[in-house]
mmCIF file of the C-alpha atoms, coordinates in Angstrom:
data_MODEL
# 
_entry.id   MODEL 
# 
loop_
_atom_site.group_PDB 
_atom_site.id 
_atom_site.type_symbol 
_atom_site.label_atom_id 
_atom_site.label_alt_id 
_atom_site.label_comp_id 
_atom_site.label_asym_id 
_atom_site.label_entity_id 
_atom_site.label_seq_id 
_atom_site.pdbx_PDB_ins_code 
_atom_site.Cartn_x 
_atom_site.Cartn_y 
_atom_site.Cartn_z 
_atom_site.occupancy 
_atom_site.B_iso_or_equiv 
_atom_site.pdbx_formal_charge 
_atom_site.auth_seq_id 
_atom_site.auth_comp_id 
_atom_site.auth_asym_id 
_atom_site.auth_atom_id 
_atom_site.pdbx_PDB_model_num 
ATOM 1   C CA . MET A 1 1   ? -34.157 30.221  35.195  1.00 0.00 ? 1   MET A CA 1 
ATOM 2   C CA . GLY A 1 2   ? -35.584 29.096  32.729  1.00 0.00 ? 2   GLY A CA 1 
ATOM 3   C CA . GLY A 1 3   ? -38.273 30.829  30.103  1.00 0.00 ? 3   GLY A CA 1 
ATOM 4   C CA . PHE A 1 4   ? -36.947 33.476  27.649  1.00 0.00 ? 4   PHE A CA 1 
ATOM 5   C CA . GLY A 1 5   ? -33.620 34.335  29.684  1.00 0.00 ? 5   GLY A CA 1 
ATOM 6   C CA . ARG A 1 6   ? -30.692 32.139  29.114  1.00 0.00 ? 6   ARG A CA 1 
ATOM 7   C CA . PRO A 1 7   ? -31.603 28.462  29.562  1.00 0.00 ? 7   PRO A CA 1 
ATOM 8   C CA . ASP A 1 8   ? -30.637 26.770  32.659  1.00 0.00 ? 8   ASP A CA 1 
ATOM 9   C CA . ARG A 1 9   ? -26.583 25.552  32.851  1.00 0.00 ? 9   ARG A CA 1 
ATOM 10  C CA . HIS A 1 10  ? -27.541 22.195  33.429  1.00 0.00 ? 10  HIS A CA 1 
ATOM 11  C CA . ILE A 1 11  ? -28.320 22.232  29.757  1.00 0.00 ? 11  ILE A CA 1 
ATOM 12  C CA . TYR A 1 12  ? -24.805 23.430  28.927  1.00 0.00 ? 12  TYR A CA 1 
ATOM 13  C CA . GLN A 1 13  ? -23.521 21.024  31.152  1.00 0.00 ? 13  GLN A CA 1 
ATOM 14  C CA . ASN A 1 14  ? -25.465 18.234  29.544  1.00 0.00 ? 14  ASN A CA 1 
ATOM 15  C CA . LYS A 1 15  ? -24.347 18.507  26.147  1.00 0.00 ? 15  LYS A CA 1 
ATOM 16  C CA . ARG A 1 16  ? -21.009 19.624  26.574  1.00 0.00 ? 16  ARG A CA 1 
ATOM 17  C CA . PRO A 1 17  ? -18.814 16.639  27.123  1.00 0.00 ? 17  PRO A CA 1 
ATOM 18  C CA . THR A 1 18  ? -20.540 14.912  24.819  1.00 0.00 ? 18  THR A CA 1 
ATOM 19  C CA . THR A 1 19  ? -19.386 17.543  22.250  1.00 0.00 ? 19  THR A CA 1 
ATOM 20  C CA . MET A 1 20  ? -15.785 17.219  23.383  1.00 0.00 ? 20  MET A CA 1 
ATOM 21  C CA . MET A 1 21  ? -16.129 13.767  23.476  1.00 0.00 ? 21  MET A CA 1 
ATOM 22  C CA . ASN A 1 22  ? -17.232 13.666  20.093  1.00 0.00 ? 22  ASN A CA 1 
ATOM 23  C CA . PHE A 1 23  ? -14.497 15.930  19.067  1.00 0.00 ? 23  PHE A CA 1 
ATOM 24  C CA . LYS A 1 24  ? -11.842 13.816  20.395  1.00 0.00 ? 24  LYS A CA 1 
ATOM 25  C CA . HIS A 1 25  ? -13.698 10.678  18.735  1.00 0.00 ? 25  HIS A CA 1 
ATOM 26  C CA . GLN A 1 26  ? -13.527 12.626  15.564  1.00 0.00 ? 26  GLN A CA 1 
ATOM 27  C CA . LEU A 1 27  ? -9.478  13.946  15.894  1.00 0.00 ? 27  LEU A CA 1 
ATOM 28  C CA . ALA A 1 28  ? -8.742  10.469  16.809  1.00 0.00 ? 28  ALA A CA 1 
ATOM 29  C CA . GLU A 1 29  ? -10.346 9.021   13.487  1.00 0.00 ? 29  GLU A CA 1 
ATOM 30  C CA . ASN A 1 30  ? -8.943  11.264  11.788  1.00 0.00 ? 30  ASN A CA 1 
ATOM 31  C CA . GLU A 1 31  ? -4.781  10.787  12.936  1.00 0.00 ? 31  GLU A CA 1 
ATOM 32  C CA . ASN A 1 32  ? -5.942  7.270   12.870  1.00 0.00 ? 32  ASN A CA 1 
ATOM 33  C CA . ALA A 1 33  ? -6.622  7.319   8.856   1.00 0.00 ? 33  ALA A CA 1 
ATOM 34  C CA . ALA A 1 34  ? -3.640  9.682   8.428   1.00 0.00 ? 34  ALA A CA 1 
ATOM 35  C CA . ARG A 1 35  ? -1.214  7.075   9.935   1.00 0.00 ? 35  ARG A CA 1 
ATOM 36  C CA . LEU A 1 36  ? -3.086  4.014   7.822   1.00 0.00 ? 36  LEU A CA 1 
ATOM 37  C CA . GLU A 1 37  ? -2.856  6.696   4.718   1.00 0.00 ? 37  GLU A CA 1 
ATOM 38  C CA . LYS A 1 38  ? 0.426   7.010   5.230   1.00 0.00 ? 38  LYS A CA 1 
ATOM 39  C CA . GLN A 1 39  ? 1.462   3.757   5.995   1.00 0.00 ? 39  GLN A CA 1 
ATOM 40  C CA . ARG A 1 40  ? -0.845  2.551   3.025   1.00 0.00 ? 40  ARG A CA 1 
ATOM 41  C CA . SER A 1 41  ? 1.125   5.713   0.100   1.00 0.00 ? 41  SER A CA 1 
ATOM 42  C CA . ASN A 1 42  ? 4.286   4.367   1.915   1.00 0.00 ? 42  ASN A CA 1 
ATOM 43  C CA . PRO A 1 43  ? 5.905   2.017   -1.490  1.00 0.00 ? 43  PRO A CA 1 
ATOM 44  C CA . PHE A 1 44  ? 9.102   0.931   0.775   1.00 0.00 ? 44  PHE A CA 1 
ATOM 45  C CA . GLY A 1 45  ? 7.471   -2.752  0.926   1.00 0.00 ? 45  GLY A CA 1 
ATOM 46  C CA . LEU A 1 46  ? 6.919   -2.369  -2.890  1.00 0.00 ? 46  LEU A CA 1 
ATOM 47  C CA . VAL A 1 47  ? 10.593  -1.473  -3.463  1.00 0.00 ? 47  VAL A CA 1 
ATOM 48  C CA . ILE A 1 48  ? 12.040  -4.219  -1.388  1.00 0.00 ? 48  ILE A CA 1 
ATOM 49  C CA . ALA A 1 49  ? 10.296  -7.032  -3.160  1.00 0.00 ? 49  ALA A CA 1 
ATOM 50  C CA . SER A 1 50  ? 10.869  -5.713  -6.629  1.00 0.00 ? 50  SER A CA 1 
ATOM 51  C CA . MET A 1 51  ? 14.887  -5.987  -5.750  1.00 0.00 ? 51  MET A CA 1 
ATOM 52  C CA . ILE A 1 52  ? 13.908  -9.436  -4.020  1.00 0.00 ? 52  ILE A CA 1 
ATOM 53  C CA . GLY A 1 53  ? 12.246  -10.524 -7.052  1.00 0.00 ? 53  GLY A CA 1 
ATOM 54  C CA . PHE A 1 54  ? 15.020  -9.448  -9.185  1.00 0.00 ? 54  PHE A CA 1 
ATOM 55  C CA . LEU A 1 55  ? 17.379  -10.705 -7.253  1.00 0.00 ? 55  LEU A CA 1 
ATOM 56  C CA . VAL A 1 56  ? 15.374  -14.180 -7.211  1.00 0.00 ? 56  VAL A CA 1 
ATOM 57  C CA . TRP A 1 57  ? 15.808  -14.287 -11.135 1.00 0.00 ? 57  TRP A CA 1 
ATOM 58  C CA . LEU A 1 58  ? 19.199  -13.291 -11.619 1.00 0.00 ? 58  LEU A CA 1 
ATOM 59  C CA . VAL A 1 59  ? 19.931  -16.137 -9.748  1.00 0.00 ? 59  VAL A CA 1 
ATOM 60  C CA . PHE A 1 60  ? 17.469  -18.566 -11.195 1.00 0.00 ? 60  PHE A CA 1 
ATOM 61  C CA . ILE A 1 61  ? 19.325  -17.769 -14.190 1.00 0.00 ? 61  ILE A CA 1 
ATOM 62  C CA . LEU A 1 62  ? 23.136  -18.277 -12.930 1.00 0.00 ? 62  LEU A CA 1 
ATOM 63  C CA . LEU A 1 63  ? 21.958  -21.402 -12.000 1.00 0.00 ? 63  LEU A CA 1 
ATOM 64  C CA . PHE A 1 64  ? 20.702  -22.324 -15.313 1.00 0.00 ? 64  PHE A CA 1 
ATOM 65  C CA . ALA A 1 65  ? 23.565  -21.322 -16.765 1.00 0.00 ? 65  ALA A CA 1 
ATOM 66  C CA . LEU A 1 66  ? 25.645  -23.638 -14.737 1.00 0.00 ? 66  LEU A CA 1 
ATOM 67  C CA . TYR A 1 67  ? 23.839  -26.513 -14.474 1.00 0.00 ? 67  TYR A CA 1 
ATOM 68  C CA . TRP A 1 68  ? 20.609  -26.491 -16.951 1.00 0.00 ? 68  TRP A CA 1 
ATOM 69  C CA . SER A 1 69  ? 21.369  -25.321 -20.005 1.00 0.00 ? 69  SER A CA 1 
ATOM 70  C CA . GLU A 1 70  ? 23.756  -27.635 -21.117 1.00 0.00 ? 70  GLU A CA 1 
ATOM 71  C CA . GLY A 1 71  ? 21.489  -29.657 -23.067 1.00 0.00 ? 71  GLY A CA 1 
ATOM 72  C CA . PHE A 1 72  ? 20.145  -26.910 -24.986 1.00 0.00 ? 72  PHE A CA 1 
ATOM 73  C CA . ASN A 1 73  ? 21.042  -24.406 -27.769 1.00 0.00 ? 73  ASN A CA 1 
ATOM 74  C CA . LEU A 1 74  ? 21.849  -20.882 -27.932 1.00 0.00 ? 74  LEU A CA 1 
ATOM 75  C CA . PHE A 1 75  ? 18.334  -20.412 -29.129 1.00 0.00 ? 75  PHE A CA 1 
ATOM 76  C CA . GLN A 1 76  ? 16.647  -22.234 -26.564 1.00 0.00 ? 76  GLN A CA 1 
ATOM 77  C CA . ASN A 1 77  ? 18.422  -20.632 -23.799 1.00 0.00 ? 77  ASN A CA 1 
ATOM 78  C CA . VAL A 1 78  ? 17.857  -16.750 -24.577 1.00 0.00 ? 78  VAL A CA 1 
ATOM 79  C CA . ILE A 1 79  ? 14.365  -17.860 -25.405 1.00 0.00 ? 79  ILE A CA 1 
ATOM 80  C CA . VAL A 1 80  ? 14.380  -18.797 -21.435 1.00 0.00 ? 80  VAL A CA 1 
ATOM 81  C CA . PHE A 1 81  ? 15.804  -16.076 -21.187 1.00 0.00 ? 81  PHE A CA 1 
ATOM 82  C CA . ILE A 1 82  ? 14.048  -13.556 -21.856 1.00 0.00 ? 82  ILE A CA 1 
ATOM 83  C CA . VAL A 1 83  ? 10.698  -16.657 -21.080 1.00 0.00 ? 83  VAL A CA 1 
ATOM 84  C CA . SER A 1 84  ? 11.874  -15.920 -17.416 1.00 0.00 ? 84  SER A CA 1 
ATOM 85  C CA . LEU A 1 85  ? 12.470  -11.947 -17.569 1.00 0.00 ? 85  LEU A CA 1 
ATOM 86  C CA . CYS A 1 86  ? 9.147   -11.317 -18.363 1.00 0.00 ? 86  CYS A CA 1 
ATOM 87  C CA . ILE A 1 87  ? 7.197   -13.575 -15.849 1.00 0.00 ? 87  ILE A CA 1 
ATOM 88  C CA . THR A 1 88  ? 9.400   -11.693 -13.597 1.00 0.00 ? 88  THR A CA 1 
ATOM 89  C CA . GLY A 1 89  ? 8.782   -8.195  -14.815 1.00 0.00 ? 89  GLY A CA 1 
ATOM 90  C CA . LEU A 1 90  ? 5.159   -8.940  -14.838 1.00 0.00 ? 90  LEU A CA 1 
ATOM 91  C CA . ILE A 1 91  ? 5.423   -10.047 -11.408 1.00 0.00 ? 91  ILE A CA 1 
ATOM 92  C CA . ILE A 1 92  ? 6.364   -7.219  -10.444 1.00 0.00 ? 92  ILE A CA 1 
ATOM 93  C CA . GLY A 1 93  ? 4.430   -4.617  -12.573 1.00 0.00 ? 93  GLY A CA 1 
ATOM 94  C CA . MET A 1 94  ? 1.243   -6.234  -11.292 1.00 0.00 ? 94  MET A CA 1 
ATOM 95  C CA . MET A 1 95  ? 2.156   -5.501  -7.921  1.00 0.00 ? 95  MET A CA 1 
ATOM 96  C CA . TRP A 1 96  ? 3.673   -1.728  -8.967  1.00 0.00 ? 96  TRP A CA 1 
ATOM 97  C CA . ILE A 1 97  ? -0.162  -1.850  -10.918 1.00 0.00 ? 97  ILE A CA 1 
ATOM 98  C CA . ILE A 1 98  ? -2.297  -3.311  -7.630  1.00 0.00 ? 98  ILE A CA 1 
ATOM 99  C CA . TRP A 1 99  ? -0.301  -0.759  -5.765  1.00 0.00 ? 99  TRP A CA 1 
ATOM 100 C CA . GLY A 1 100 ? -0.300  2.549   -7.778  1.00 0.00 ? 100 GLY A CA 1 
ATOM 101 C CA . ARG A 1 101 ? -4.414  1.623   -8.879  1.00 0.00 ? 101 ARG A CA 1 
ATOM 102 C CA . ASP A 1 102 ? -5.062  1.565   -5.315  1.00 0.00 ? 102 ASP A CA 1 
ATOM 103 C CA . ARG A 1 103 ? -3.509  5.594   -4.918  1.00 0.00 ? 103 ARG A CA 1 
ATOM 104 C CA . MET A 1 104 ? -5.293  6.954   -7.847  1.00 0.00 ? 104 MET A CA 1 
ATOM 105 C CA . GLN A 1 105 ? -8.614  5.975   -6.253  1.00 0.00 ? 105 GLN A CA 1 
ATOM 106 C CA . MET A 1 106 ? -7.811  7.632   -2.729  1.00 0.00 ? 106 MET A CA 1 
ATOM 107 C CA . TRP A 1 107 ? -7.153  10.877  -4.903  1.00 0.00 ? 107 TRP A CA 1 
ATOM 108 C CA . SER A 1 108 ? -10.045 10.139  -6.742  1.00 0.00 ? 108 SER A CA 1 
ATOM 109 C CA . LYS A 1 109 ? -11.943 10.927  -3.368  1.00 0.00 ? 109 LYS A CA 1 
ATOM 110 C CA . MET A 1 110 ? -10.068 13.843  -2.934  1.00 0.00 ? 110 MET A CA 1 
# 
């Protein structure tokens, strides 16, 4: 039945599966994007890396104090302490800055 009346059924039958497939495909993409977004926005790995970095710094300071600090005076030992703390802080801080910058770019797109 063509013409001015209702179009033939085969037109709807041909378009409906592709529309349904597109909808399912779009839904799957949205679910994958949401899952990926949740993984990216989770700072759990950075928290663990920060803790490990701090523990490595503590081990370094203890080893330095026990074995390597004998030839240095108090001022030099304080400088080693401060410089090593700054280096550790810079490394941990850069990890968090990079993570925060990526989150900021995602929020600005919203």
